[in-house]
N, C-alpha and C positions, 0 to 999 in steps of 0.2 A: 537671421543671423547664421553665418557659416562658422561653426566651430570645428575643431579637429581632434582626432584621437592622439595627436602629438604635434610637436614642432615639425616643420618642413614637410607636411603632408600635401601642401599645395593650396592652402587657403587663400593666400594673396593672389595667386594666379587665377583661381576660380572666381574670386570676387571681381578681378579686373575683366575677365572674360564675360562675366554676367553683366557687368556695367556696360560694356560695349554692345552686348546682345540686346539688352533692354533699351539702350539709347537708340539703336538702329530700328527698334520697333516703335519709336516715337515717344517713349516714356521719359519723363524728367526723373532721372535716377542719380543718386549720390552715394558715394562710399562713406563708411564710418568705421573707425577702429578706436574703441575706448582707451585702450592702453597698448602701447607698442614699446618694444625694447630693441633698439637698433642704433648704431652709429652712422647709418646711411640715411642722412636727413636731406631735406630740400627746403627751399624758402617758398612759403605760400604767398598768394597774391595779397594777403593782408599783412605781410611783413614778418610774421613769425616762422618758426621751423616746425616741420612735421616729418613723419617717416616717409622715406622715398617710395615705399609701396603705395601709400595713400595718394601720393602725387601721380603715380602711374594710373591708379584706379580712377582718379578724377579726370585724367586725360582720356581714359577709356570711356568715361561717362560724358565726355564732351563738355566739360565745365572746368572752371578755374579751381585750383586747390585752395582750401581754406584751413586755417589753424583749427577750426572746429571739427574737421574731419578726423583729427587725431589729437584729442585734447590732452592726453597724457603720454609723453614720450620720455622713456628712460634711456639715457646714453651711458653705457658702462664705461667707467674710468679705471676700475681696478677689479680684482677678483670678487670683492664683497661690497662694492660701492658704485654709485652712479649719479650722474647729473640728472635732475628732474626738471623737465620742461612741461609747463602747464599752459594750455591755450596759446602755445607758440613762444612763451617766454621762460627763461631760466628762473627757477624758484629756489635753487640751492642744490646741495649735494647731500646724499644720505647713504647710510649702509643698508644692506638688504634687510636687516632686522628693523631698522628705523622705518623703512618704507612699508614693510609688512604691518608694523604696528599702527601706521597712520594712513594707510591707503584708503580706508573707508571714508575718511574726511574729504577725499577728492570726488566722491560720487556726485554730490550736488553740482559740481562744475562740469563733470562729464555729462550729466543729464541736461545741463544748460546748453552745452555744445550740441548734444543730440537734438534738442528742440530747435536750435537754430538751423541745423542741417535739414531736419525734417520739414521745416517751414518752406524750404526751397524746392522740395522734390515730391513726386508722386510715390516713389518707393526709395527706401534707404537700404542698402546692402551692408550689413554689419559683419566685420571680421573679428573673430575671437583671437586669443593669443595662447600659444601652447596647447594645453588640453584641459578640459573640465575635470578629467579623471585625477588630476593632482589635488586630491581631497584635502591635503594639508594646507592648500592655499585658498580654500573655499571661504573661510571667515573673512568678511570685509571685501570679498572679491569685487573688482570692477571690470575685469577683463573678459570673463566668460559668463557663467550662470548668474553671478551677482548682478551684472548689467542686464542680462536677459530678463531676469525677474523684475528689476526696477522699471525697465522699458516695456515689459510685457510683449516681447517679440518671440515668435516661434523659432526653433533652432533646427538646422540640418547639420548632421555630423559628417565631416569629410575624413576619409581614411585612405592611406597610401598602400596599395597592394604591392608596389615594387619592393618595399623593404621587407615584405613577408609578415605573416602573422596577422593578416587583416581581419579575419573572423574573430580571433581572440581580442584584437584591439577594440572592435565594436562591441562585442558581447561583454568584454571585461569592463568597458566604460559603463555600459548599462548596469552591470553588477555592483559597481562601487558608488554610483551616484545616489544621493538622497532621492526619495520618491518624487518630491516636488520638482527636482531638477530633471529627473528622468522623463517626467511627463511633458516637459517643455520641448524635448527632442521629438520631432514628428517624422523624421526620416534620415536617410543617409545617402552619401555618394561615394562610390568607389573610384579613386583617382589613380592615374599613372598605370593603367592596365596595358600589358603587352600580350599580343596573341589573339586567340579567338575568344571574344567575350561570351559567346554562347556556352562555352564550357563552364562558365561561372554561374549559370542559372540556378543550379541546385544549391550553391553556396548562398546566393541571394535569398532563396527561400529559407535556408537554415538560419541566416541572420534575422530575417523578419520573424520567423517562428520563435526565436529565443528572446527577441527584444520587443516585438510588437510595432517596430518601426517599418515604414515602407521604403523601398528603394526609389530614388529619383534618377538613377542611371549609373552606368559604368563609363567612365571617361578614359579613352585610350591615351597612351603616352603622347604628349605634345612635343614633338622633336624640336620645334622652334622656340621653346621656352628660353633658351640661352640667348636669344636675340633681344629679350626684354630685360630691363634692369632688375638685378637680384637684390633681395633685401638684406641678406646676411652673407658672411664670408664663405658659406658652403658653395655659393655661386661664383666665388672668386677663383678663376682659372686662367690659364694662358691661352694663346692661340698660336698655332704653328703652321704656317703656310709654306715655309721653307724659302730662303733667299730674300726675304723681305727686310724692311727696316727692323732691326732687333732692339726691342725695348725691354730692359730688365727692371722689375719692380720688387724690391724686398718686401716680403710679407711680414709686416709689423703686427704685434699682438693686438694693438688697439687701433688698427687701421680704420679710417673713417672716410665716408664718401668715396668708396672704392668704385662706384659706378662711373667715376671719371674715366675708367679704363674701358668701359663698354664700347664706345665708338672706335677705339684703337683695336680692340679685339675683333670688331666686325669688319675692319678695313682689310681687304685682301692683300695689300702691300705691306702689312705690318705683322711681325711676330712678337707677341707679348710673352715674356718669360717671367712667371712669378717665382721668385727665389725663395725657397722654403728654408726653414731653420736647419742649420748644419751644412747648407750648400753655399758655394762661393758665387759671387756675381760673375757670369760668364765673361771670358776674356774677349769674345767677339761681339760684345754689346756695342751698339751705336749710341744709345741714349739710356742713362740711368734715370728713372723717374721715381722720386720720393713722394709717396702719397700723403694724404691727410691722416691725422691721428687724433684720438680723443685725449691723449696724454703725451704731449710733446717730449717732456723730459724723460718719462719712463721709457718711451719707445726709442729715444735717442740712446739711452743706456743699453737697451737691448741691441740696437744696431751695432754698438761698439762690442758688446759681448759676443756677437756673432762674427765679428771681424769684417763686417761689411764696410766699416769706415775705411779700412786699409784697402779693400777692393775698389771702393769708389775713388779714393785718392789716386790709386794706380791707374784706374780708367781715365781720370782727368789728365794725368801725366802723359798718357799715351795719345792724348789729343781728343779724348772722348768728351761728350756733352752730358751735362747733368741738369735736370729740371726738378725743382721742388714746388709742390702745390700745398699751400696753406701751412700746416705743421711741417711739411717737408721743406718749405721755404725757410721756416724758422730754424730747422736743423742745420741748414747750410751755412748759417751765420757763425759768428765767433762765440756768442754766449746766448743762453736762454735762461731767463730768471722767472721763476714761478713761486709765489709765496706758499702754495700748497704742496708742490712736488720738490721744491728746492731749486737750485741752479745747476746748470751743467754747461760744459764747454760744447760748442757746436762743432761742425766739421771744418769750419774755417775756410770754406771755399768761396764764401761771400763776405765782404767786409761790412757786416751789419750786426746789430744786436737786437734781441727781442726781450721785452718786458711784458709779462702777462698782466692783464687788467680784469677787474671784476665784471665789466659790462661786455656783453656779446654783440658783435655786429652780425646782423642777418638782413641781407638785401639782395634783390635781383639787380644785375648790372648789364650794361652793354658797353663795348669799348673797342679799342684797336690795339692789337699787339704790336708794339714798336719793333721788337726783335724780329718778328716774322712778317711784318707789314701786312697784317690781315685783321679783319673785323671779327668780333665774336659776341655772343650773348652767354651769360653765365650767372653765378650767384656767389655770395660770400657768406660763410658761417664760420666765425672765428673769434677767439679772445686773444688779446695781445696787440701790441704795436711794435713795428720793426722799423729801425732807422740806422743810418750809417753812410759812409762815403759812397758805397756802390749804389745807393738809391739815387744818385745823380744820373744814373743810367737806368731809368724805369723800364720794367718789362712791358707795361701797357699804360695807356691813357684811358681812364674810365670816367665818364660823366664829368669831364673837366678837371680831373685830378690824376696824379701819378699813382701807379701801383707797382709794387715789386722792385726788384733790383737785378742787375746784370753785371757780371764780373768784367774786368778790364779786357780780358781776352775774348769775351763774348760767348764762352762755352759753358758758363754756369749761370742759370737763370732761376728766379724765384718769383712766385705770385701768390696772392691770397684768393684768386678766383678759381672756383670749381666749375665744372661743366664746359670747359674750354673746347674740348675735342668733339663735342656734339655739333659745333659750328663747322660746316663743310669747308668754308673758306680757310679757316685757321688750320684744320687738319690737313688740307691740301698744301698749305704753305709749309707746314712742318715736314711733310714728305719731300717737298721741293727743296727745302733747306739742306736736306741730306742727299740731294741729287737723285731722289727716287720718283718714279712715275706715280701720278695720282690716278685714282679710280673714279668711277661714276657713282660711288656710294652716296646716297642722300640719307643721312642717318635718321633724322626725325621722320621722314616719310617712311623709312623702313620700319620704325617702331609702330607707326599707325597702321601700316599694312599688316604687321604681325598681329596686332590687336584684332584686326578684322578677321584674320585667319583663325585666331583663337576663338572668336565669337562663332564663326562657322563650325568649328570643332565642337563647341558646346551645344549649339543648336542641333547638331546631328546626333548627339549622344545623351543629352539630358532632357528630362521632362520639364521644359521651361514653363509650359502652361500650368503644370502642376505646382511648380514653385510659386508662380504668380498667384494661383488660387490660395496657396498656403499663406502667402504674405497678406492677401486681402481678407483673410479670416473666413 
């Protein structure tokens, strides 16, 4: 199990790289994360939803993603509450206090999923969440040491040297853990190192002397990490190549499935501008893209409070194009009615209305975009149904049914499909629609090639044989 001294130390990337490393050695390897908190989800092969990071890790392991690889997924909807997804299906909404009080009850189902994953693999690489040093969360824990104890798995602790204080982070974790938990940690990995790793040898000895843990290696900074899907909004940034198709994306507080932007950011002929709070939508924007959201009504209210609704309306009046994905599609309509969040007026750029429903749609899809005349593969994760006059001009035809809507002038489009731009044909059609040249980017092949280079990176810097010996006991 790879745990961390904190969030964002690189646990997900390390597990993905190790999955590809061991798969290339001929081992049947599988990823597992007991509990994840992320609005960046994906549809597993068995129909439910899991964290996007576990989908990438499954891909790295050369296997299909399963809901059992991430049995508990928390999708934040507000500052103190989240939707709870268990083994791929929504089981309700809880406050942080309610979840803390009842999370131990989820351990049997977590262990059931772990057993199912373990039955298919020679080795399971488990990813922790946050840090085990958060001792206030230890009671009833299912994400870190609580799971490690129940599953009887050894732990390696990952620490991020780039943020500073790495010695204190490791030694401090050792100091605050209970003795039984400390004993489960067998070693550590220093991640994101820049410069001459040899200069850190004395620090490794210092950490080992203070903790009794051994080092499994110092991993240099992996510069290509931005080419892989990020799990949280810390990885949400723009891309500026200059002179390309300019796409503006308002950063909404509850943005979801923002990895929709990854293929666009990787495209050399596209400039993605993430519009931050307090900034206007740039006047030279070609396309405004409204992304998914975990709370459509709340983010629609934020969009208005920021004045982005005025900017988007002005962009459309100037002849600009607007595309809404999932919740972004819902926001483009006349009204959104949600029994939990209330109702709100939409932007009114599409003549459609949305009513939220209790059941969630989660499915992988293939289809053809009628607006751009291009095929695609993607997935749906949404609650709610959208209908209205503009639906007579569907955005796409999917598995024999219509999806989405297009305005009468053809410059406002909405769809419930995520993952569209990973399809090279559709991305090329989008560029062509704006009169821009296409590139030779093959996005899915690029992701696989990056995973291979990540595996090479870890093979050169980590004691892989030592980690295998540890896993084998």
